[in-house]
DSSP file (Angstrom, degrees, kcal/mol; ACC not computed):
  #  RESIDUE AA STRUCTURE BP1 BP2  ACC     N-H-->O    O-->H-N    N-H-->O    O-->H-N    TCO  KAPPA ALPHA  PHI   PSI    X-CA   Y-CA   Z-CA
    1    1 A M              0   0    0      0, 0.0     2,-0.3     0, 0.0     0, 0.0   0.000 360.0 360.0 360.0 144.8   34.1  -72.1  -12.0
    2    2 A K        -     0   0    0      2,-0.0     2,-0.3     0, 0.0     0, 0.0  -0.694 360.0-149.3 -95.3 152.3   32.7  -69.4  -14.1
    3    3 A S        -     0   0    0     -2,-0.3     2,-0.3     2,-0.0     0, 0.0  -0.924  11.7-173.1-123.0 152.5   34.0  -65.9  -14.2
    4    4 A I        -     0   0    0     -2,-0.3     2,-0.4     2,-0.0    -2,-0.0  -0.984  14.3-143.8-138.2 151.5   32.2  -62.5  -14.8
    5    5 A T        -     0   0    0     -2,-0.3     2,-0.5     2,-0.0    -2,-0.0  -0.943  13.8-148.3-114.1 132.7   33.3  -58.9  -15.2
    6    6 A L        -     0   0    0     -2,-0.4     3,-0.3     3,-0.0     2,-0.3  -0.939  13.6-160.0-110.4 129.6   31.3  -56.1  -13.9
    7    7 A H        +     0   0    0     -2,-0.5    -2,-0.0     1,-0.2     0, 0.0  -0.666  60.5  15.6-103.0 152.9   31.1  -52.8  -15.6
    8    8 A N        -     0   0    0     -2,-0.3     2,-0.6     1,-0.2    -1,-0.2   0.898  67.8-178.9  59.7  45.2   30.2  -49.3  -14.6
    9    9 A I        -     0   0    0     -3,-0.3    -1,-0.2     1,-0.1    -3,-0.0  -0.684  27.6-121.8 -81.6 124.4   30.4  -49.8  -10.9
   10   10 A D     >  -     0   0    0     -2,-0.6     4,-2.5     1,-0.1     5,-0.2  -0.175  17.5-114.3 -68.2 159.6   29.5  -46.5   -9.2
   11   11 A D  H  > S+     0   0    0      1,-0.2     4,-2.2     2,-0.2     5,-0.2   0.808 114.1  54.0 -68.3 -29.2   31.9  -44.9   -6.8
   12   12 A V  H  > S+     0   0    0      2,-0.2     4,-2.2     1,-0.2    -1,-0.2   0.931 113.1  43.1 -69.3 -45.9   29.7  -45.3   -3.7
   13   13 A L  H  > S+     0   0    0      2,-0.2     4,-2.5     1,-0.2     5,-0.2   0.945 116.0  48.6 -64.4 -44.4   29.4  -49.2   -4.4
   14   14 A Y  H  X S+     0   0    0     -4,-2.5     4,-2.9     1,-0.2     5,-0.2   0.948 112.4  47.6 -62.8 -47.5   33.0  -49.5   -5.2
   15   15 A R  H  X S+     0   0    0     -4,-2.2     4,-1.8     1,-0.2    -1,-0.2   0.854 113.8  48.6 -62.1 -41.2   34.1  -47.4   -2.0
   16   16 A K  H  X S+     0   0    0     -4,-2.2     4,-2.4     2,-0.2    -1,-0.2   0.892 111.9  47.4 -72.1 -39.3   31.8  -49.5    0.2
   17   17 A L  H  X S+     0   0    0     -4,-2.5     4,-2.7    -5,-0.2    -2,-0.2   0.935 112.7  50.3 -67.5 -43.3   33.1  -52.9   -1.2
   18   18 A A  H  X S+     0   0    0     -4,-2.9     4,-2.6    -5,-0.2    -1,-0.2   0.863 110.9  49.3 -65.5 -33.6   36.7  -51.7   -0.8
   19   19 A E  H  X S+     0   0    0     -4,-1.8     4,-2.6    -5,-0.2    -1,-0.2   0.904 112.2  46.6 -69.1 -38.6   36.0  -50.7    2.8
   20   20 A V  H  X S+     0   0    0     -4,-2.4     4,-2.5     2,-0.2    -2,-0.2   0.935 112.9  50.8 -64.4 -46.5   34.4  -54.0    3.6
   21   21 A A  H  <>S+     0   0    0     -4,-2.7     5,-2.8     1,-0.2    -2,-0.2   0.957 113.6  44.9 -59.7 -50.6   37.3  -55.9    1.9
   22   22 A A  H ><5S+     0   0    0     -4,-2.6     3,-1.1     1,-0.2    -1,-0.2   0.897 112.1  50.3 -63.3 -41.2   39.8  -53.9    3.9
   23   23 A D  H 3<5S+     0   0    0     -4,-2.6    -1,-0.2     1,-0.2    -2,-0.2   0.859 118.5  38.9 -67.3 -34.0   38.0  -54.3    7.3
   24   24 A Q  T 3<5S-     0   0    0     -4,-2.5    -1,-0.2    -5,-0.2    -2,-0.2   0.197 111.9-118.4-102.4  14.1   37.7  -58.0    6.8
   25   25 A N  T < 5 +     0   0    0     -3,-1.1    -3,-0.2    -4,-0.2     2,-0.2   0.880  68.5 137.5  56.4  41.9   41.2  -58.4    5.2
   26   26 A L      < -     0   0    0     -5,-2.8    -1,-0.2    -6,-0.2     2,-0.2  -0.654  59.8-107.1-112.2 166.8   39.7  -59.8    2.0
   27   27 A S     >  -     0   0    0     -2,-0.2     4,-2.3     1,-0.1     5,-0.1  -0.499  37.1-110.4 -80.0 164.7   40.4  -59.2   -1.7
   28   28 A L  H  > S+     0   0    0      1,-0.2     4,-2.5     2,-0.2     5,-0.2   0.905 122.2  55.1 -62.0 -38.8   37.7  -57.0   -3.6
   29   29 A N  H  > S+     0   0    0      2,-0.2     4,-1.8     1,-0.2    -1,-0.2   0.885 109.5  42.7 -65.9 -36.8   36.9  -60.3   -5.4
   30   30 A A  H  > S+     0   0    0      2,-0.2     4,-2.0     1,-0.2    -1,-0.2   0.925 115.1  51.0 -67.4 -40.2   36.2  -62.3   -2.1
   31   31 A A  H  X S+     0   0    0     -4,-2.3     4,-2.5     1,-0.2    -2,-0.2   0.897 112.5  47.5 -63.5 -43.3   34.3  -59.3   -0.7
   32   32 A A  H  X S+     0   0    0     -4,-2.5     4,-2.2     1,-0.2    -1,-0.2   0.848 111.5  49.0 -67.5 -38.0   32.2  -59.2   -3.9
   33   33 A K  H  X S+     0   0    0     -4,-1.8     4,-1.9    -5,-0.2    -1,-0.2   0.862 112.2  47.4 -74.4 -34.0   31.5  -62.8   -4.0
   34   34 A I  H  X S+     0   0    0     -4,-2.0     4,-3.2     2,-0.2     5,-0.2   0.935 112.0  51.2 -67.6 -45.3   30.4  -62.9   -0.3
   35   35 A A  H  X S+     0   0    0     -4,-2.5     4,-2.5     1,-0.2    -2,-0.2   0.895 113.7  45.0 -59.0 -40.3   28.1  -59.7   -0.9
   36   36 A M  H  X S+     0   0    0     -4,-2.2     4,-2.1     2,-0.2     6,-0.3   0.962 113.0  49.3 -69.1 -45.3   26.4  -61.4   -3.8
   37   37 A G  H  <>S+     0   0    0     -4,-1.9     5,-2.3     2,-0.2     6,-0.9   0.914 115.5  44.8 -58.5 -42.1   26.0  -64.6   -2.1
   38   38 A D  H ><5S+     0   0    0     -4,-3.2     3,-1.7     4,-0.2    -1,-0.2   0.981 112.6  50.6 -61.5 -55.0   24.5  -62.9    0.9
   39   39 A G  H 3<5S+     0   0    0     -4,-2.5    -2,-0.2     1,-0.3    -1,-0.2   0.737 113.2  45.2 -50.3 -32.0   22.4  -60.7   -1.2
   40   40 A L  T 3<5S-     0   0    0     -4,-2.1    -1,-0.3    -5,-0.2    -2,-0.2   0.424 112.2-118.4 -99.0  -0.4   21.0  -63.6   -3.2
   41   41 A G  T < 5S+     0   0    0     -3,-1.7    -3,-0.2    -4,-0.4    -2,-0.1   0.775  86.7 106.9  72.3  23.9   20.4  -65.7    0.0
   42   42 A I      < +     0   0    0     -5,-2.3    -4,-0.2    -6,-0.3    -5,-0.1   0.085  40.2 145.9-119.9  22.0   22.9  -68.5   -1.1
   43   43 A S        -     0   0    0     -6,-0.9    -9,-0.1    -5,-0.2    -8,-0.0  -0.391  36.8-161.8 -64.9 140.6   25.8  -67.8    1.2
   44   44 A K        +     0   0    0      2,-0.1    -1,-0.1    -2,-0.0     2,-0.1   0.389  57.4 115.0 -94.8  -1.7   27.8  -70.7    2.5
   45   45 A R  S    S-     0   0    0    -11,-0.1     2,-0.4     1,-0.1    -2,-0.0  -0.407  72.2-119.5 -75.8 149.2   29.2  -68.7    5.2
   46   46 A K        -     0   0    0     -2,-0.1     2,-0.3     1,-0.1    -1,-0.1  -0.657  37.9-106.9 -84.5 133.6   28.3  -69.6    8.8
   47   47 A K        -     0   0    0     -2,-0.4     2,-0.5     2,-0.0    -1,-0.1  -0.458  36.3-156.4 -64.7 130.4   26.6  -66.7   10.4
   48   48 A V        -     0   0    0     -2,-0.3    -1,-0.0     1,-0.1    -3,-0.0  -0.912  16.7-173.6-110.8 128.3   29.0  -65.0   13.0
   49   49 A R        +     0   0    0     -2,-0.5     2,-0.6     2,-0.0    -1,-0.1   0.480  50.8 114.7 -98.2  -2.0   27.5  -63.0   15.8
   50   50 A D        +     0   0    0      1,-0.2     3,-0.3     2,-0.0    -2,-0.1  -0.609  38.1 177.2 -73.1 117.3   30.9  -61.8   17.0
   51   51 A L    >   +     0   0    0     -2,-0.6     3,-1.4     1,-0.2     4,-0.5   0.133  46.8 111.0-108.2  14.9   30.7  -57.9   16.4
   52   52 A S  G >>  +     0   0    0      1,-0.2     4,-1.5     2,-0.2     3,-1.3   0.809  67.1  66.7 -63.1 -26.2   34.1  -57.1   17.9
   53   53 A W  G 34 S+     0   0    0     -3,-0.3    -1,-0.2     1,-0.3    -2,-0.1   0.799  89.7  67.0 -68.2 -23.4   35.5  -56.2   14.4
   54   54 A L  G <4 S+     0   0    0     -3,-1.4    -1,-0.3     1,-0.2    -2,-0.2   0.826 112.1  31.9 -63.0 -29.7   33.1  -53.2   14.4
   55   55 A F  T X4 S+     0   0    0     -3,-1.3     3,-2.1    -4,-0.5     4,-0.4   0.668  85.1 125.6-102.2 -17.2   35.1  -51.7   17.2
   56   56 A A  T 3< S-     0   0    0     -4,-1.5    -3,-0.0     1,-0.3    -4,-0.0  -0.184  91.5 -19.0 -59.6 126.1   38.6  -52.9   16.6
   57   57 A Q  T 3  S+     0   0    0      1,-0.1    -1,-0.3     3,-0.0    -2,-0.1   0.750 101.3 118.0  44.0  34.3   41.1  -50.1   16.4
   58   58 A K    <   +     0   0    0     -3,-2.1     2,-0.3     2,-0.1    -2,-0.1   0.624  54.9  74.1 -99.1 -11.0   38.5  -47.5   15.8
   59   59 A W  S    S-     0   0    0     -4,-0.4     2,-0.1     1,-0.1    -4,-0.0  -0.692  80.6-123.1 -96.1 153.6   39.0  -45.3   18.9
   60   60 A S     >  -     0   0    0     -2,-0.3     4,-2.1     1,-0.1     5,-0.2  -0.339  34.2-100.7 -76.7 171.1   42.0  -43.0   19.3
   61   61 A K  H  > S+     0   0    0      2,-0.2     4,-2.4     1,-0.2     5,-0.2   0.908 125.8  52.5 -58.7 -41.1   44.3  -43.5   22.3
   62   62 A E  H  > S+     0   0    0      1,-0.2     4,-2.3     2,-0.2    -1,-0.2   0.936 109.4  48.4 -63.9 -47.0   42.6  -40.7   24.0
   63   63 A E  H  > S+     0   0    0      1,-0.2     4,-2.2     2,-0.2    -1,-0.2   0.856 111.9  50.5 -58.7 -37.4   39.1  -42.2   23.4
   64   64 A A  H  X S+     0   0    0     -4,-2.1     4,-2.1     2,-0.2    -2,-0.2   0.881 110.5  47.5 -71.9 -37.5   40.3  -45.5   24.7
   65   65 A D  H  X S+     0   0    0     -4,-2.4     4,-1.9     2,-0.2    -2,-0.2   0.859 109.9  53.7 -71.1 -36.2   41.7  -44.1   27.8
   66   66 A E  H  X S+     0   0    0     -4,-2.3     4,-2.3    -5,-0.2    -2,-0.2   0.966 111.7  46.2 -57.6 -55.4   38.6  -42.0   28.5
   67   67 A F  H  X S+     0   0    0     -4,-2.2     4,-1.7     2,-0.2    -2,-0.2   0.873 110.1  51.2 -52.8 -46.2   36.6  -45.2   28.2
   68   68 A D  H  X S+     0   0    0     -4,-2.1     4,-0.6     1,-0.2    -1,-0.2   0.866 112.4  48.9 -61.9 -35.5   38.9  -47.2   30.5
   69   69 A K  H >< S+     0   0    0     -4,-1.9     3,-0.9     1,-0.2     4,-0.4   0.926 108.9  53.3 -72.8 -40.1   38.7  -44.4   33.1
   70   70 A A  H 3< S+     0   0    0     -4,-2.3     3,-0.2     1,-0.2    -2,-0.2   0.793 116.5  37.0 -61.2 -32.7   34.9  -44.4   32.8
   71   71 A V  H >< S+     0   0    0     -4,-1.7     3,-1.8     1,-0.2     4,-0.3   0.399  83.4 105.4 -97.8   0.1   34.6  -48.2   33.4
   72   72 A A  G XX S+     0   0    0     -3,-0.9     3,-2.1    -4,-0.6     4,-0.6   0.830  73.2  60.7 -57.0 -32.6   37.3  -48.5   36.0
   73   73 A D  G >4 S+     0   0    0     -4,-0.4     3,-0.9     1,-0.3    -1,-0.3   0.840  96.2  61.7 -66.9 -24.6   34.9  -48.9   38.8
   74   74 A N  G <4 S+     0   0    0     -3,-1.8    -1,-0.3     1,-0.2    -2,-0.2   0.562  97.5  60.5 -73.7  -3.5   33.5  -52.0   37.2
   75   75 A E  G <4 S+     0   0    0     -3,-2.1     2,-0.3    -4,-0.3    -1,-0.2   0.534  83.8 100.1 -93.7 -12.6   37.0  -53.7   37.5
   76   76 A K    <<  -     0   0    0     -3,-0.9     2,-0.6    -4,-0.6    -3,-0.0  -0.542  67.8-140.5 -80.9 138.9   37.0  -53.4   41.3
   77   77 A I        -     0   0    0     -2,-0.3     2,-0.6     3,-0.0    -2,-0.1  -0.888   9.7-156.1-103.6 119.2   36.1  -56.4   43.3
   78   78 A D    >   -     0   0    0     -2,-0.6     3,-2.4     1,-0.1     4,-0.3  -0.858   5.1-154.8 -93.3 114.5   34.0  -55.6   46.3
   79   79 A S  G >  S+     0   0    0     -2,-0.6     3,-1.4     1,-0.3    -1,-0.1   0.727  90.8  68.0 -68.3 -18.4   34.5  -58.4   48.9
   80   80 A Q  G >  S+     0   0    0      1,-0.3     3,-1.1     2,-0.1    -1,-0.3   0.765  89.3  63.1 -68.0 -20.1   31.1  -57.6   50.3
   81   81 A D  G <  S+     0   0    0     -3,-2.4    -1,-0.3     1,-0.2    -2,-0.2   0.633 101.7  51.6 -75.0 -10.6   29.5  -58.8   47.2
   82   82 A W  G <         0   0    0     -3,-1.4    -1,-0.2    -4,-0.3    -2,-0.1   0.017 360.0 360.0-114.5  26.2   30.9  -62.3   48.0
   83   83 A V    <         0   0    0     -3,-1.1    -1,-0.2     0, 0.0    -2,-0.1   0.441 360.0 360.0-102.2 360.0   29.6  -62.7   51.6
């Protein structure tokens, strides 16, 4: 395996890479390798269509409670629907 060092990474790129790494529980090195592989079209990762990570722990308790209240009617089973 070869190694490279990148110099003069601007703040926006560094913050975004750090954010992605943290969100996916990766090191900066792993996140950078994935980003470069994806950008160059040579990624070995299997495409994942699960987007749940986008919403994981992003709501406050109040927001989650409000959402649960708004969709509560969808949780009710109406016996007339099964006749």
